C-alpha positions in Angstrom: 11.9 -47.0 -21.0 11.8 -43.9 -23.3 8.0 -44.3 -23.5 7.7 -44.4 -19.7 9.8 -41.2 -19.4 7.7 -39.5 -22.0 4.5 -40.4 -20.2 6.0 -39.3 -16.9 7.1 -36.0 -18.4 3.6 -35.5 -19.9 2.0 -36.2 -16.6 4.3 -33.8 -14.7 3.6 -31.0 -17.2 -0.1 -31.4 -16.7 0.4 -31.3 -12.9 2.5 -28.1 -13.2 -0.1 -26.5 -15.5 -2.8 -27.4 -12.9 -1.1 -26.1 -9.8 0.5 -22.9 -11.4 -2.6 -20.8 -11.0 -2.9 -21.9 -7.3 0.8 -21.0 -6.7 0.4 -17.6 -8.4 -2.7 -16.8 -6.4 -1.1 -17.8 -3.0 2.3 -16.3 -3.6 0.8 -13.0 -4.7 -0.6 -12.5 -1.2 2.8 -11.9 0.3 5.0 -8.8 -0.2 8.5 -9.0 -1.5 11.1 -6.7 0.1 11.0 -4.4 -2.9 7.2 -4.2 -2.6 7.5 -3.3 1.1 10.0 -0.6 0.3 7.5 0.8 -2.3 4.6 0.7 0.2 4.5 4.5 0.6 4.2 5.0 -3.1 1.4 2.4 -3.3 -0.5 3.9 -0.4 0.1 7.4 -1.8 -1.4 6.4 -5.1 -4.5 5.0 -3.4 -4.7 8.1 -1.1 -4.4 10.5 -4.1 -7.2 8.6 -6.0 -9.5 9.3 -3.0 -8.4 12.9 -2.2 -6.6 11.9 1.0 -3.3 13.1 2.5 -0.9 10.7 4.2 0.8 12.8 6.8 2.8 10.0 8.5 4.0 6.5 7.5 6.6 4.6 9.4 7.8 1.1 8.7 9.0 -0.9 11.8 11.2 -3.9 12.0 9.9 -7.2 10.6 8.6 -9.8 13.1 9.4 -13.4 12.3 6.5 -15.8 12.3 7.2 -19.5 12.6 4.5 -22.1 12.7 1.9 -19.5 13.4 3.8 -18.1 16.4 5.6 -14.8 16.7 9.3 -15.4 17.5 10.9 -12.7 19.7 14.5 -11.7 19.0 16.8 -12.3 21.9 18.5 -9.1 23.0 22.2 -9.3 23.0 23.7 -8.7 26.5 27.1 -7.1 26.7 29.4 -8.8 29.1 32.9 -7.7 30.1 33.9 -11.2 31.3 34.5 -14.3 29.2 32.0 -14.8 26.5 30.4 -18.2 26.5 29.6 -19.7 23.2 26.0 -20.9 23.0 24.5 -23.0 20.3 21.9 -21.0 18.5 19.0 -22.9 17.1 17.9 -21.4 13.8 14.2 -20.8 13.5 12.6 -21.3 10.1 10.4 -18.5 9.1 6.9 -19.2 7.8 6.6 -15.5 6.9 7.2 -12.1 8.4 4.9 -9.4 9.6 6.0 -5.8 9.0 4.1 -3.3 11.2 3.5 0.2 9.7 2.1 3.1 11.6 0.3 5.8 9.7 -1.8 9.0 9.8 -4.2 9.9 7.0 -6.3 13.0 6.7 -9.3 13.7 4.5 -13.0 13.2 4.0 -14.5 10.2 5.9 -16.4 8.8 2.9 -13.2 9.0 0.8 -11.3 7.3 3.6 -13.8 4.4 3.5 -13.5 4.1 -0.3 -9.7 4.1 0.2 -9.8 1.2 2.6 -12.2 -0.7 0.4 -9.8 -0.3 -2.6 -6.9 -1.6 -0.4 -9.0 -4.5 0.7 -9.6 -5.5 -2.9 -5.9 -5.6 -3.7 -4.4 -9.0 -4.0 -1.6 -8.4 -1.4 -2.2 -9.3 2.2 -2.4 -6.2 4.4 -4.1 -6.1 7.8 -5.4 -3.0 9.7 -4.5 -4.0 13.3 -5.6 -0.9 15.1 -7.1 2.4 14.0 -8.5 5.6 15.6 -10.6 8.0 13.6 -11.0 11.5 14.9 -13.5 14.0 13.5 -11.6 17.2 12.6 -14.5 19.1 11.0 -18.1 17.9 11.6 -19.6 19.9 8.8 -17.2 18.9 6.1 -16.8 15.3 7.3 -13.0 15.8 7.7 -11.2 13.1 9.7 -7.7 12.1 10.9 -7.2 8.4 10.9 -4.2 7.0 12.8 -3.2 3.4 13.4 -1.1 0.5 12.5 -1.3 -1.9 9.7 0.7 -5.1 9.1 2.1 -6.3 5.8 2.9 -10.0 5.4 6.3 -10.6 3.9 7.9 -13.5 2.1 10.0 -15.7 4.3 13.1 -15.7 2.1 13.4 -11.9 1.8 13.5 -10.6 5.4 16.2 -12.8 7.0 
């Protein structure tokens, strides 16, 4: 029996070694709560590297995603009469989407480089909508406003 356990342990260690890189690669796509809180700092560093100025950044409430579908929160209704107890079915989160609105000013070419640098980062970040307005045609100055979405870990945004 000891030989069988040792073989099993050896086999499991090999399996763990094999799937560890896949786990690290997949789990690094999502943001932890601390990383979301540090988003402004991260974006500011990217912006500074490309001579851009972030004039607005606002994080909104996380949206629960379960089985690929957005789950809307039910609004609580205040009633003065008797409160009826209802059974609440808990929804298991697959992940969370955290919407962030922003405004960035600077040179158009630098803005494109900024977005490319963000796209190359390992964390999942989606630009949902964006409007780029030309501020100064001669200098290529623009104001980009929009909303991006960060994908958050399911265990950290309950």
